[in-house]
Jmol script that loads the backbone (N, CA, C; Angstrom):
load data "model"
ATOM      1  N   MET A   1      18.465  78.424  82.852  1.00  0.00           N
ATOM      2  CA  MET A   1      18.641  79.850  82.886  1.00  0.00           C
ATOM      3  C   MET A   1      20.069  80.176  83.313  1.00  0.00           C
ATOM      4  N   LEU A   2      21.000  79.592  82.601  1.00  0.00           N
ATOM      5  CA  LEU A   2      22.404  79.780  82.921  1.00  0.00           C
ATOM      6  C   LEU A   2      22.966  81.021  82.224  1.00  0.00           C
ATOM      7  N   PRO A   3      24.037  81.589  82.790  1.00  0.00           N
ATOM      8  CA  PRO A   3      24.603  82.818  82.229  1.00  0.00           C
ATOM      9  C   PRO A   3      25.444  82.603  80.970  1.00  0.00           C
ATOM     10  N   LYS A   4      25.843  81.356  80.687  1.00  0.00           N
ATOM     11  CA  LYS A   4      26.651  81.129  79.488  1.00  0.00           C
ATOM     12  C   LYS A   4      26.362  79.752  78.920  1.00  0.00           C
ATOM     13  N   ILE A   5      26.611  79.593  77.626  1.00  0.00           N
ATOM     14  CA  ILE A   5      26.338  78.319  76.972  1.00  0.00           C
ATOM     15  C   ILE A   5      27.558  77.411  77.036  1.00  0.00           C
ATOM     16  N   ALA A   6      27.322  76.127  76.851  1.00  0.00           N
ATOM     17  CA  ALA A   6      28.383  75.121  76.711  1.00  0.00           C
ATOM     18  C   ALA A   6      29.359  75.130  77.875  1.00  0.00           C
ATOM     19  N   ARG A   7      28.859  75.340  79.070  1.00  0.00           N
ATOM     20  CA  ARG A   7      29.761  75.451  80.217  1.00  0.00           C
ATOM     21  C   ARG A   7      30.342  74.114  80.644  1.00  0.00           C
ATOM     22  N   ASP A   8      29.745  72.998  80.196  1.00  0.00           N
ATOM     23  CA  ASP A   8      30.225  71.696  80.642  1.00  0.00           C
ATOM     24  C   ASP A   8      31.001  70.947  79.563  1.00  0.00           C
ATOM     25  N   ILE A   9      31.465  71.653  78.536  1.00  0.00           N
ATOM     26  CA  ILE A   9      32.301  71.016  77.524  1.00  0.00           C
ATOM     27  C   ILE A   9      33.699  71.607  77.600  1.00  0.00           C
ATOM     28  N   GLY A  10      34.645  70.921  77.003  1.00  0.00           N
ATOM     29  CA  GLY A  10      36.032  71.364  77.058  1.00  0.00           C
ATOM     30  C   GLY A  10      36.246  72.712  76.389  1.00  0.00           C
ATOM     31  N   PRO A  11      37.316  73.401  76.773  1.00  0.00           N
ATOM     32  CA  PRO A  11      37.556  74.745  76.255  1.00  0.00           C
ATOM     33  C   PRO A  11      37.754  74.793  74.740  1.00  0.00           C
ATOM     34  N   THR A  12      38.392  73.792  74.161  1.00  0.00           N
ATOM     35  CA  THR A  12      38.608  73.792  72.713  1.00  0.00           C
ATOM     36  C   THR A  12      37.291  73.637  71.969  1.00  0.00           C
ATOM     37  N   THR A  13      36.461  72.702  72.416  1.00  0.00           N
ATOM     38  CA  THR A  13      35.157  72.497  71.783  1.00  0.00           C
ATOM     39  C   THR A  13      34.276  73.718  71.989  1.00  0.00           C
ATOM     40  N   ARG A  14      34.302  74.302  73.190  1.00  0.00           N
ATOM     41  CA  ARG A  14      33.508  75.503  73.471  1.00  0.00           C
ATOM     42  C   ARG A  14      33.919  76.641  72.536  1.00  0.00           C
ATOM     43  N   TRP A  15      35.224  76.817  72.350  1.00  0.00           N
ATOM     44  CA  TRP A  15      35.721  77.863  71.461  1.00  0.00           C
ATOM     45  C   TRP A  15      35.209  77.631  70.040  1.00  0.00           C
ATOM     46  N   SER A  16      35.285  76.388  69.563  1.00  0.00           N
ATOM     47  CA  SER A  16      34.834  76.052  68.215  1.00  0.00           C
ATOM     48  C   SER A  16      33.342  76.326  68.045  1.00  0.00           C
ATOM     49  N   VAL A  17      32.546  75.909  69.018  1.00  0.00           N
ATOM     50  CA  VAL A  17      31.096  76.134  68.967  1.00  0.00           C
ATOM     51  C   VAL A  17      30.792  77.631  68.986  1.00  0.00           C
ATOM     52  N   THR A  18      31.443  78.359  69.871  1.00  0.00           N
ATOM     53  CA  THR A  18      31.215  79.801  69.992  1.00  0.00           C
ATOM     54  C   THR A  18      31.600  80.527  68.703  1.00  0.00           C
ATOM     55  N   MET A  19      32.703  80.133  68.089  1.00  0.00           N
ATOM     56  CA  MET A  19      33.130  80.763  66.831  1.00  0.00           C
ATOM     57  C   MET A  19      32.087  80.549  65.736  1.00  0.00           C
ATOM     58  N   ARG A  20      31.544  79.346  65.645  1.00  0.00           N
ATOM     59  CA  ARG A  20      30.527  79.071  64.619  1.00  0.00           C
ATOM     60  C   ARG A  20      29.253  79.869  64.886  1.00  0.00           C
ATOM     61  N   ILE A  21      28.845  79.913  66.132  1.00  0.00           N
ATOM     62  CA  ILE A  21      27.646  80.680  66.495  1.00  0.00           C
ATOM     63  C   ILE A  21      27.824  82.141  66.095  1.00  0.00           C
ATOM     64  N   ASN A  22      28.971  82.698  66.405  1.00  0.00           N
ATOM     65  CA  ASN A  22      29.240  84.100  66.056  1.00  0.00           C
ATOM     66  C   ASN A  22      29.332  84.294  64.542  1.00  0.00           C
ATOM     67  N   ARG A  23      29.993  83.371  63.846  1.00  0.00           N
ATOM     68  CA  ARG A  23      30.153  83.479  62.391  1.00  0.00           C
ATOM     69  C   ARG A  23      28.800  83.435  61.689  1.00  0.00           C
ATOM     70  N   TRP A  24      27.903  82.610  62.182  1.00  0.00           N
ATOM     71  CA  TRP A  24      26.585  82.474  61.556  1.00  0.00           C
ATOM     72  C   TRP A  24      25.600  83.546  62.019  1.00  0.00           C
ATOM     73  N   GLY A  25      26.030  84.410  62.919  1.00  0.00           N
ATOM     74  CA  GLY A  25      25.170  85.501  63.380  1.00  0.00           C
ATOM     75  C   GLY A  25      24.027  85.052  64.272  1.00  0.00           C
ATOM     76  N   ILE A  26      24.221  83.941  64.960  1.00  0.00           N
ATOM     77  CA  ILE A  26      23.178  83.430  65.857  1.00  0.00           C
ATOM     78  C   ILE A  26      23.201  84.242  67.143  1.00  0.00           C
ATOM     79  N   LYS A  27      22.049  84.753  67.535  1.00  0.00           N
ATOM     80  CA  LYS A  27      21.950  85.537  68.764  1.00  0.00           C
ATOM     81  C   LYS A  27      21.656  84.609  69.934  1.00  0.00           C
ATOM     82  N   GLN A  28      22.379  84.816  71.022  1.00  0.00           N
ATOM     83  CA  GLN A  28      22.193  84.016  72.232  1.00  0.00           C
ATOM     84  C   GLN A  28      21.482  84.854  73.282  1.00  0.00           C
ATOM     85  N   HIS A  29      20.547  84.250  73.960  1.00  0.00           N
ATOM     86  CA  HIS A  29      19.840  84.919  75.046  1.00  0.00           C
ATOM     87  C   HIS A  29      19.935  84.011  76.268  1.00  0.00           C
ATOM     88  N   THR A  30      20.953  84.237  77.080  1.00  0.00           N
ATOM     89  CA  THR A  30      21.179  83.399  78.256  1.00  0.00           C
ATOM     90  C   THR A  30      20.457  83.981  79.467  1.00  0.00           C
ATOM     91  N   SER A  31      20.430  83.218  80.527  1.00  0.00           N
ATOM     92  CA  SER A  31      19.775  83.620  81.782  1.00  0.00           C
ATOM     93  C   SER A  31      18.327  84.029  81.543  1.00  0.00           C
ATOM     94  N   ALA A  32      17.656  83.317  80.651  1.00  0.00           N
ATOM     95  CA  ALA A  32      16.273  83.652  80.301  1.00  0.00           C
ATOM     96  C   ALA A  32      15.386  82.419  80.415  1.00  0.00           C
ATOM     97  N   LYS A  33      14.133  82.657  80.757  1.00  0.00           N
ATOM     98  CA  LYS A  33      13.132  81.594  80.837  1.00  0.00           C
ATOM     99  C   LYS A  33      12.170  81.766  79.668  1.00  0.00           C
ATOM    100  N   VAL A  34      11.971  80.703  78.887  1.00  0.00           N
ATOM    101  CA  VAL A  34      11.035  80.767  77.761  1.00  0.00           C
ATOM    102  C   VAL A  34       9.615  80.710  78.306  1.00  0.00           C
ATOM    103  N   ILE A  35       8.821  81.706  77.958  1.00  0.00           N
ATOM    104  CA  ILE A  35       7.418  81.749  78.365  1.00  0.00           C
ATOM    105  C   ILE A  35       6.558  81.078  77.303  1.00  0.00           C
ATOM    106  N   ARG A  36       6.757  81.468  76.049  1.00  0.00           N
ATOM    107  CA  ARG A  36       6.029  80.824  74.954  1.00  0.00           C
ATOM    108  C   ARG A  36       6.705  81.139  73.627  1.00  0.00           C
ATOM    109  N   ILE A  37       6.464  80.248  72.672  1.00  0.00           N
ATOM    110  CA  ILE A  37       6.946  80.444  71.311  1.00  0.00           C
ATOM    111  C   ILE A  37       5.725  80.717  70.444  1.00  0.00           C
ATOM    112  N   THR A  38       5.789  81.792  69.667  1.00  0.00           N
ATOM    113  CA  THR A  38       4.670  82.186  68.809  1.00  0.00           C
ATOM    114  C   THR A  38       5.117  82.179  67.350  1.00  0.00           C
ATOM    115  N   ASN A  39       4.212  82.506  66.456  1.00  0.00           N
ATOM    116  CA  ASN A  39       4.567  82.617  65.034  1.00  0.00           C
ATOM    117  C   ASN A  39       5.528  83.772  64.781  1.00  0.00           C
ATOM    118  N   ASP A  40       5.560  84.732  65.702  1.00  0.00           N
ATOM    119  CA  ASP A  40       6.418  85.911  65.537  1.00  0.00           C
ATOM    120  C   ASP A  40       7.793  85.756  66.167  1.00  0.00           C
ATOM    121  N   GLY A  41       7.948  84.819  67.087  1.00  0.00           N
ATOM    122  CA  GLY A  41       9.221  84.653  67.773  1.00  0.00           C
ATOM    123  C   GLY A  41       9.044  83.945  69.095  1.00  0.00           C
ATOM    124  N   VAL A  42       9.783  84.398  70.080  1.00  0.00           N
ATOM    125  CA  VAL A  42       9.750  83.758  71.394  1.00  0.00           C
ATOM    126  C   VAL A  42       9.633  84.825  72.479  1.00  0.00           C
ATOM    127  N   GLU A  43       8.763  84.563  73.436  1.00  0.00           N
ATOM    128  CA  GLU A  43       8.617  85.465  74.578  1.00  0.00           C
ATOM    129  C   GLU A  43       9.433  84.882  75.725  1.00  0.00           C
ATOM    130  N   ILE A  44      10.312  85.704  76.283  1.00  0.00           N
ATOM    131  CA  ILE A  44      11.162  85.254  77.383  1.00  0.00           C
ATOM    132  C   ILE A  44      10.965  86.147  78.599  1.00  0.00           C
ATOM    133  N   GLU A  45      11.370  85.605  79.736  1.00  0.00           N
ATOM    134  CA  GLU A  45      11.410  86.382  80.974  1.00  0.00           C
ATOM    135  C   GLU A  45      12.850  86.377  81.450  1.00  0.00           C
ATOM    136  N   ARG A  46      13.367  87.576  81.695  1.00  0.00           N
ATOM    137  CA  ARG A  46      14.737  87.709  82.188  1.00  0.00           C
ATOM    138  C   ARG A  46      14.737  88.790  83.253  1.00  0.00           C
ATOM    139  N   GLU A  47      15.191  88.429  84.441  1.00  0.00           N
ATOM    140  CA  GLU A  47      15.242  89.353  85.582  1.00  0.00           C
ATOM    141  C   GLU A  47      13.885  89.987  85.843  1.00  0.00           C
ATOM    142  N   GLY A  48      12.814  89.191  85.690  1.00  0.00           N
ATOM    143  CA  GLY A  48      11.472  89.664  85.985  1.00  0.00           C
ATOM    144  C   GLY A  48      10.789  90.429  84.873  1.00  0.00           C
ATOM    145  N   ASP A  49      11.511  90.733  83.798  1.00  0.00           N
ATOM    146  CA  ASP A  49      10.941  91.480  82.672  1.00  0.00           C
ATOM    147  C   ASP A  49      10.603  90.535  81.523  1.00  0.00           C
ATOM    148  N   LEU A  50       9.446  90.765  80.875  1.00  0.00           N
ATOM    149  CA  LEU A  50       9.057  90.000  79.695  1.00  0.00           C
ATOM    150  C   LEU A  50       9.571  90.697  78.448  1.00  0.00           C
ATOM    151  N   GLU A  51       9.991  89.890  77.483  1.00  0.00           N
ATOM    152  CA  GLU A  51      10.535  90.442  76.241  1.00  0.00           C
ATOM    153  C   GLU A  51      10.145  89.521  75.088  1.00  0.00           C
ATOM    154  N   LEU A  52       9.693  90.085  73.981  1.00  0.00           N
ATOM    155  CA  LEU A  52       9.400  89.305  72.782  1.00  0.00           C
ATOM    156  C   LEU A  52      10.562  89.464  71.820  1.00  0.00           C
ATOM    157  N   ILE A  53      11.173  88.360  71.453  1.00  0.00           N
ATOM    158  CA  ILE A  53      12.284  88.373  70.510  1.00  0.00           C
ATOM    159  C   ILE A  53      11.755  87.844  69.181  1.00  0.00           C
ATOM    160  N   GLU A  54      11.773  88.688  68.168  1.00  0.00           N
ATOM    161  CA  GLU A  54      11.292  88.270  66.853  1.00  0.00           C
ATOM    162  C   GLU A  54      12.282  87.289  66.242  1.00  0.00           C
ATOM    163  N   ALA A  55      11.742  86.178  65.718  1.00  0.00           N
ATOM    164  CA  ALA A  55      12.607  85.148  65.152  1.00  0.00           C
ATOM    165  C   ALA A  55      11.829  84.255  64.203  1.00  0.00           C
ATOM    166  N   ASN A  56      12.539  83.765  63.195  1.00  0.00           N
ATOM    167  CA  ASN A  56      11.980  82.755  62.295  1.00  0.00           C
ATOM    168  C   ASN A  56      12.247  81.354  62.829  1.00  0.00           C
ATOM    169  N   THR A  57      13.367  81.199  63.523  1.00  0.00           N
ATOM    170  CA  THR A  57      13.784  79.913  64.066  1.00  0.00           C
ATOM    171  C   THR A  57      14.204  80.109  65.512  1.00  0.00           C
ATOM    172  N   VAL A  58      13.779  79.203  66.374  1.00  0.00           N
ATOM    173  CA  VAL A  58      14.134  79.261  67.789  1.00  0.00           C
ATOM    174  C   VAL A  58      14.770  77.933  68.174  1.00  0.00           C
ATOM    175  N   VAL A  59      15.951  77.985  68.784  1.00  0.00           N
ATOM    176  CA  VAL A  59      16.623  76.796  69.298  1.00  0.00           C
ATOM    177  C   VAL A  59      16.712  76.957  70.806  1.00  0.00           C
ATOM    178  N   ILE A  60      16.193  75.983  71.523  1.00  0.00           N
ATOM    179  CA  ILE A  60      16.227  76.046  72.985  1.00  0.00           C
ATOM    180  C   ILE A  60      17.260  75.047  73.487  1.00  0.00           C
ATOM    181  N   ALA A  61      18.231  75.532  74.241  1.00  0.00           N
ATOM    182  CA  ALA A  61      19.215  74.674  74.896  1.00  0.00           C
ATOM    183  C   ALA A  61      18.873  74.698  76.376  1.00  0.00           C
ATOM    184  N   ALA A  62      18.222  73.654  76.830  1.00  0.00           N
ATOM    185  CA  ALA A  62      17.718  73.632  78.201  1.00  0.00           C
ATOM    186  C   ALA A  62      18.454  72.590  79.029  1.00  0.00           C
ATOM    187  N   GLY A  63      18.603  72.853  80.287  1.00  0.00           N
ATOM    188  CA  GLY A  63      19.203  71.901  81.198  1.00  0.00           C
ATOM    189  C   GLY A  63      18.242  70.777  81.534  1.00  0.00           C
ATOM    190  N   MET A  64      18.744  69.823  82.247  1.00  0.00           N
ATOM    191  CA  MET A  64      17.944  68.658  82.602  1.00  0.00           C
ATOM    192  C   MET A  64      17.991  68.444  84.110  1.00  0.00           C
ATOM    193  N   GLU A  65      17.018  67.722  84.598  1.00  0.00           N
ATOM    194  CA  GLU A  65      17.002  67.288  85.989  1.00  0.00           C
ATOM    195  C   GLU A  65      16.912  65.775  85.993  1.00  0.00           C
ATOM    196  N   PRO A  66      17.538  65.118  86.976  1.00  0.00           N
ATOM    197  CA  PRO A  66      17.488  63.655  86.994  1.00  0.00           C
ATOM    198  C   PRO A  66      16.058  63.146  87.152  1.00  0.00           C
ATOM    199  N   ASN A  67      15.766  62.038  86.480  1.00  0.00           N
ATOM    200  CA  ASN A  67      14.463  61.395  86.607  1.00  0.00           C
ATOM    201  C   ASN A  67      14.671  60.102  87.382  1.00  0.00           C
ATOM    202  N   SER A  68      14.382  60.139  88.661  1.00  0.00           N
ATOM    203  CA  SER A  68      14.612  58.972  89.516  1.00  0.00           C
ATOM    204  C   SER A  68      13.307  58.306  89.940  1.00  0.00           C
ATOM    205  N   GLU A  69      12.222  58.585  89.229  1.00  0.00           N
ATOM    206  CA  GLU A  69      10.914  58.033  89.586  1.00  0.00           C
ATOM    207  C   GLU A  69      10.935  56.501  89.593  1.00  0.00           C
ATOM    208  N   LEU A  70      11.460  55.886  88.532  1.00  0.00           N
ATOM    209  CA  LEU A  70      11.506  54.427  88.462  1.00  0.00           C
ATOM    210  C   LEU A  70      12.435  53.857  89.523  1.00  0.00           C
ATOM    211  N   VAL A  71      13.577  54.504  89.723  1.00  0.00           N
ATOM    212  CA  VAL A  71      14.527  54.051  90.743  1.00  0.00           C
ATOM    213  C   VAL A  71      13.854  54.029  92.108  1.00  0.00           C
ATOM    214  N   ASN A  72      13.129  55.079  92.439  1.00  0.00           N
ATOM    215  CA  ASN A  72      12.447  55.143  93.735  1.00  0.00           C
ATOM    216  C   ASN A  72      11.412  54.039  93.879  1.00  0.00           C
ATOM    217  N   GLN A  73      10.734  53.680  92.794  1.00  0.00           N
ATOM    218  CA  GLN A  73       9.735  52.613  92.848  1.00  0.00           C
ATOM    219  C   GLN A  73      10.379  51.242  93.025  1.00  0.00           C
ATOM    220  N   LEU A  74      11.595  51.080  92.501  1.00  0.00           N
ATOM    221  CA  LEU A  74      12.256  49.775  92.547  1.00  0.00           C
ATOM    222  C   LEU A  74      13.119  49.562  93.784  1.00  0.00           C
ATOM    223  N   LYS A  75      13.502  50.633  94.466  1.00  0.00           N
ATOM    224  CA  LYS A  75      14.336  50.502  95.665  1.00  0.00           C
ATOM    225  C   LYS A  75      13.641  49.618  96.685  1.00  0.00           C
ATOM    226  N   GLY A  76      14.391  48.668  97.221  1.00  0.00           N
ATOM    227  CA  GLY A  76      13.847  47.757  98.220  1.00  0.00           C
ATOM    228  C   GLY A  76      13.119  46.569  97.617  1.00  0.00           C
ATOM    229  N   LYS A  77      12.838  46.613  96.324  1.00  0.00           N
ATOM    230  CA  LYS A  77      12.135  45.507  95.662  1.00  0.00           C
ATOM    231  C   LYS A  77      13.092  44.618  94.877  1.00  0.00           C
ATOM    232  N   LEU A  78      14.255  45.142  94.561  1.00  0.00           N
ATOM    233  CA  LEU A  78      15.267  44.380  93.831  1.00  0.00           C
ATOM    234  C   LEU A  78      16.530  44.304  94.666  1.00  0.00           C
ATOM    235  N   SER A  79      17.126  43.130  94.702  1.00  0.00           N
ATOM    236  CA  SER A  79      18.339  42.972  95.510  1.00  0.00           C
ATOM    237  C   SER A  79      19.580  43.477  94.783  1.00  0.00           C
ATOM    238  N   ASN A  80      19.508  43.595  93.474  1.00  0.00           N
ATOM    239  CA  ASN A  80      20.679  43.966  92.693  1.00  0.00           C
ATOM    240  C   ASN A  80      20.339  45.136  91.762  1.00  0.00           C
ATOM    241  N   LEU A  81      20.066  46.286  92.337  1.00  0.00           N
ATOM    242  CA  LEU A  81      19.666  47.469  91.573  1.00  0.00           C
ATOM    243  C   LEU A  81      20.872  48.382  91.368  1.00  0.00           C
ATOM    244  N   HIS A  82      21.137  48.722  90.112  1.00  0.00           N
ATOM    245  CA  HIS A  82      22.234  49.628  89.775  1.00  0.00           C
ATOM    246  C   HIS A  82      21.644  50.862  89.105  1.00  0.00           C
ATOM    247  N   VAL A  83      22.028  52.021  89.578  1.00  0.00           N
ATOM    248  CA  VAL A  83      21.518  53.279  89.031  1.00  0.00           C
ATOM    249  C   VAL A  83      22.659  53.965  88.294  1.00  0.00           C
ATOM    250  N   ILE A  84      22.456  54.200  86.999  1.00  0.00           N
ATOM    251  CA  ILE A  84      23.493  54.842  86.187  1.00  0.00           C
ATOM    252  C   ILE A  84      22.863  55.940  85.339  1.00  0.00           C
ATOM    253  N   GLY A  85      23.713  56.712  84.709  1.00  0.00           N
ATOM    254  CA  GLY A  85      23.235  57.749  83.795  1.00  0.00           C
ATOM    255  C   GLY A  85      22.488  58.853  84.521  1.00  0.00           C
ATOM    256  N   ASP A  86      21.546  59.458  83.829  1.00  0.00           N
ATOM    257  CA  ASP A  86      20.813  60.595  84.378  1.00  0.00           C
ATOM    258  C   ASP A  86      19.791  60.204  85.429  1.00  0.00           C
ATOM    259  N   SER A  87      19.659  58.915  85.721  1.00  0.00           N
ATOM    260  CA  SER A  87      18.778  58.513  86.824  1.00  0.00           C
ATOM    261  C   SER A  87      19.385  58.899  88.163  1.00  0.00           C
ATOM    262  N   SER A  88      20.707  58.973  88.212  1.00  0.00           N
ATOM    263  CA  SER A  88      21.352  59.337  89.472  1.00  0.00           C
ATOM    264  C   SER A  88      21.599  60.839  89.557  1.00  0.00           C
ATOM    265  N   GLN A  89      22.127  61.422  88.495  1.00  0.00           N
ATOM    266  CA  GLN A  89      22.312  62.875  88.423  1.00  0.00           C
ATOM    267  C   GLN A  89      22.588  63.246  86.977  1.00  0.00           C
ATOM    268  N   THR A  90      22.214  64.445  86.586  1.00  0.00           N
ATOM    269  CA  THR A  90      22.441  64.844  85.200  1.00  0.00           C
ATOM    270  C   THR A  90      23.906  65.197  85.001  1.00  0.00           C
ATOM    271  N   ARG A  91      24.418  64.681  83.914  1.00  0.00           N
ATOM    272  CA  ARG A  91      25.808  64.928  83.547  1.00  0.00           C
ATOM    273  C   ARG A  91      25.923  64.908  82.043  1.00  0.00           C
ATOM    274  N   ARG A  92      27.120  64.735  81.587  1.00  0.00           N
ATOM    275  CA  ARG A  92      27.350  64.653  80.149  1.00  0.00           C
ATOM    276  C   ARG A  92      27.069  63.232  79.655  1.00  0.00           C
ATOM    277  N   MET A  93      26.748  63.120  78.373  1.00  0.00           N
ATOM    278  CA  MET A  93      26.429  61.830  77.783  1.00  0.00           C
ATOM    279  C   MET A  93      27.593  60.850  77.938  1.00  0.00           C
ATOM    280  N   LEU A  94      28.805  61.321  77.779  1.00  0.00           N
ATOM    281  CA  LEU A  94      29.970  60.451  77.877  1.00  0.00           C
ATOM    282  C   LEU A  94      30.076  59.815  79.262  1.00  0.00           C
ATOM    283  N   ASP A  95      29.697  60.552  80.304  1.00  0.00           N
ATOM    284  CA  ASP A  95      29.711  59.992  81.658  1.00  0.00           C
ATOM    285  C   ASP A  95      28.759  58.805  81.763  1.00  0.00           C
ATOM    286  N   ALA A  96      27.572  58.937  81.196  1.00  0.00           N
ATOM    287  CA  ALA A  96      26.586  57.853  81.241  1.00  0.00           C
ATOM    288  C   ALA A  96      27.082  56.633  80.464  1.00  0.00           C
ATOM    289  N   ILE A  97      27.714  56.864  79.331  1.00  0.00           N
ATOM    290  CA  ILE A  97      28.251  55.756  78.536  1.00  0.00           C
ATOM    291  C   ILE A  97      29.326  55.020  79.323  1.00  0.00           C
ATOM    292  N   HIS A  98      30.205  55.753  79.969  1.00  0.00           N
ATOM    293  CA  HIS A  98      31.269  55.132  80.768  1.00  0.00           C
ATOM    294  C   HIS A  98      30.679  54.335  81.925  1.00  0.00           C
ATOM    295  N   GLU A  99      29.670  54.883  82.595  1.00  0.00           N
ATOM    296  CA  GLU A  99      29.035  54.154  83.697  1.00  0.00           C
ATOM    297  C   GLU A  99      28.415  52.852  83.212  1.00  0.00           C
ATOM    298  N   GLY A 100      27.704  52.911  82.100  1.00  0.00           N
ATOM    299  CA  GLY A 100      27.080  51.712  81.544  1.00  0.00           C
ATOM    300  C   GLY A 100      28.111  50.673  81.149  1.00  0.00           C
ATOM    301  N   TYR A 101      29.197  51.105  80.541  1.00  0.00           N
ATOM    302  CA  TYR A 101      30.266  50.192  80.140  1.00  0.00           C
ATOM    303  C   TYR A 101      30.905  49.543  81.367  1.00  0.00           C
ATOM    304  N   ALA A 102      31.223  50.363  82.373  1.00  0.00           N
ATOM    305  CA  ALA A 102      31.862  49.839  83.589  1.00  0.00           C
ATOM    306  C   ALA A 102      30.959  48.824  84.287  1.00  0.00           C
ATOM    307  N   LEU A 103      29.684  49.108  84.362  1.00  0.00           N
ATOM    308  CA  LEU A 103      28.758  48.171  84.993  1.00  0.00           C
ATOM    309  C   LEU A 103      28.653  46.889  84.173  1.00  0.00           C
ATOM    310  N   GLY A 104      28.590  47.011  82.861  1.00  0.00           N
ATOM    311  CA  GLY A 104      28.518  45.833  81.994  1.00  0.00           C
ATOM    312  C   GLY A 104      29.730  44.932  82.135  1.00  0.00           C
ATOM    313  N   GLN A 105      30.896  45.508  82.385  1.00  0.00           N
ATOM    314  CA  GLN A 105      32.116  44.722  82.561  1.00  0.00           C
ATOM    315  C   GLN A 105      32.073  43.861  83.823  1.00  0.00           C
ATOM    316  N   LYS A 106      31.276  44.258  84.798  1.00  0.00           N
ATOM    317  CA  LYS A 106      31.170  43.496  86.050  1.00  0.00           C
ATOM    318  C   LYS A 106      30.383  42.203  85.870  1.00  0.00           C
ATOM    319  N   PHE A 107      29.574  42.157  84.814  1.00  0.00           N
ATOM    320  CA  PHE A 107      28.759  40.966  84.579  1.00  0.00           C
ATOM    321  C   PHE A 107      29.480  40.095  83.613  1.00  0.00           C
TER     322      PHE A 107
END
end "model"
wireframe off; spacefill off
backbone 0.3
color backbone group
């Protein structure tokens, strides 16, 4: 439920994405929680108010939370446990790739 899209990408890429979205007439509804998707569109909640947005196509860009369930189960059971990617914290895909590469270089 963020106030703006693409906040974690570079300014040039954000500008390019925003220009395409505007050119194609795609409507953005930020700071909203999806309640349900129906045949008629999508029902959202924003600032406590429910709203039905009529749509043929719905694209949801949702944030993520780290999934550390497996890490928590393995802590203390393995002497050489390395936590990388979204298991430690959610970030960009490139960050996870760099972490995996750096760890692989140590072996």
